[in-house]
KOLKE-359512 format. One line per field, with one value per residue (C-alpha): x, y, z negated; residue number from 1. Coordinates in Angstrom, 3 decimals. Each point is the difference from the previous one (the first is absolute). Layout:
// residues N
xx: X; ...
yy: Y; ...
zz: Z; ...
seq: NUM; ...
***
This chain:
// residues 110
xx: 90.269; 2.031; -2.037; 0.613; 3.998; -0.047; -1.355; 2.449; 2.778; -0.707; 0.346; 2.973; 1.718; -1.353; 1.166; 3.598; 0.249; -1.044; 2.488; 2.670; -1.172; 0.269; 3.820; 0.667; -0.882; 1.584; 3.326; -0.355; -0.436; 2.945; 2.471; -0.927; 0.944; 3.176; 0.972; -0.347; 1.783; 2.953; 0.014; 0.516; 2.369; 2.078; -0.186; 0.947; 2.908; 1.355; 0.073; 1.833; 2.468; 0.712; 3.595; 1.225; 0.852; 3.319; 2.095; 2.521; -1.650; 1.150; -3.293; -1.526; 2.723; -0.533; -3.770; 0.734; 2.577; -2.736; -2.755; 2.132; -2.080; 0.693; -3.172; 1.446; 3.231; -1.141; -2.068; 3.106; 2.086; -2.981; 0.500; -2.867; -2.554; -2.969; -0.567; -3.686; -0.240; 1.645; -2.132; -3.130; 1.248; 0.886; -3.237; -1.856; 2.166; -1.034; -3.684; 0.040; 2.017; -2.751; -2.630; 1.599; 0.294; -3.671; -0.875; 1.748; -1.546; -3.581; 0.624; 1.565; -3.008; -2.397
yy: 53.710; -0.707; -3.030; -1.420; 0.118; -1.917; -3.406; 0.386; 1.093; -2.833; -2.549; 1.303; 0.139; -3.861; -0.949; 1.567; -1.652; -3.300; 0.311; 0.839; -3.293; -2.077; 1.323; -0.338; -3.848; -0.576; 1.438; -2.187; -2.945; 1.054; 0.368; -3.201; -1.722; 2.237; -1.169; -3.709; 0.362; 1.686; -2.351; -2.820; 1.936; 0.515; -3.750; -1.365; 2.571; -0.994; -3.751; 1.028; 1.702; -2.635; -0.944; -3.533; -2.290; 0.982; -3.021; 1.180; -1.294; -3.558; -0.846; 0.687; -1.593; -3.256; 0.151; 0.609; -2.958; -2.469; 0.904; 0.098; -1.247; 0.737; 2.868; 1.598; 0.054; 1.796; 2.308; 1.323; 0.064; 2.258; 2.313; -1.340; 1.205; -1.883; 0.970; -0.832; 2.284; 2.720; -0.278; -0.152; 3.047; 1.783; -0.544; 1.368; 3.007; 0.786; -0.767; 2.380; 2.714; -0.273; 0.067; 2.978; 1.743; -0.365; 1.063; 3.324; 0.509; -0.714; 2.539; 2.419; 0.007; 0.484
zz: -42.209; -3.017; -0.889; 3.513; -0.203; -3.221; 0.988; 3.200; -2.358; -2.409; 2.771; 1.430; -3.221; -0.498; 3.217; -0.790; -3.202; 1.277; 2.775; -2.508; -2.109; 2.886; 0.910; -3.637; 0.115; 3.217; -1.269; -3.314; 2.452; 2.337; -3.323; -1.129; 3.566; 0.253; -3.609; 0.826; 3.316; -1.420; -2.670; 2.290; 1.989; -2.892; -1.107; 3.389; 0.055; -3.360; 0.897; 3.172; -2.502; -2.410; -0.467; 1.241; -3.127; -1.818; 0.897; -2.449; -2.890; -1.124; -1.000; 3.603; 1.567; -2.165; 0.586; 3.754; -0.005; -2.076; 2.509; 3.039; 3.351; 3.583; -0.494; -3.020; 1.642; 3.065; -2.158; -2.018; 3.116; 1.424; -3.252; -1.791; 2.408; 1.137; 3.558; -0.128; -3.073; 1.917; 3.025; -2.159; -1.840; 2.902; 1.456; -3.156; -0.180; 3.709; -0.944; -3.138; 1.969; 3.106; -2.895; -1.578; 3.255; 0.655; -3.416; 0.266; 3.469; -1.366; -2.957; 2.821; 1.905; -2.742
seq: 1; 2; 3; 4; 5; 6; 7; 8; 9; 10; 11; 12; 13; 14; 15; 16; 17; 18; 19; 20; 21; 22; 23; 24; 25; 26; 27; 28; 29; 30; 31; 32; 33; 34; 35; 36; 37; 38; 39; 40; 41; 42; 43; 44; 45; 46; 47; 48; 49; 50; 51; 52; 53; 54; 55; 56; 57; 58; 59; 60; 61; 62; 63; 64; 65; 66; 67; 68; 69; 70; 71; 72; 73; 74; 75; 76; 77; 78; 79; 80; 81; 82; 83; 84; 85; 86; 87; 88; 89; 90; 91; 92; 93; 94; 95; 96; 97; 98; 99; 100; 101; 102; 103; 104; 105; 106; 107; 108; 109; 110
***
């Protein structure tokens, strides 16, 4: 009877160990994905937090004056914010946030 249990026990232990290794591998993959998503989120957030150009510097004033076009003037009046870049970064933030939520929900399910 003891010899019959040993192969069954070995198989059960082997299956448990294989399941453990599969879960460790999935966790490592999820950690990598989560890290990339979080980095993208932080980069987009930092871009949106960038301060406008310091217009009090005489050097900056001279550079702006030397290159002043209607486009540069409207850019300065808008607070040195490119609307297209802001939209892209907001979309990137949204995509990263959805990815992070999805990543967390996958992690919680397992």
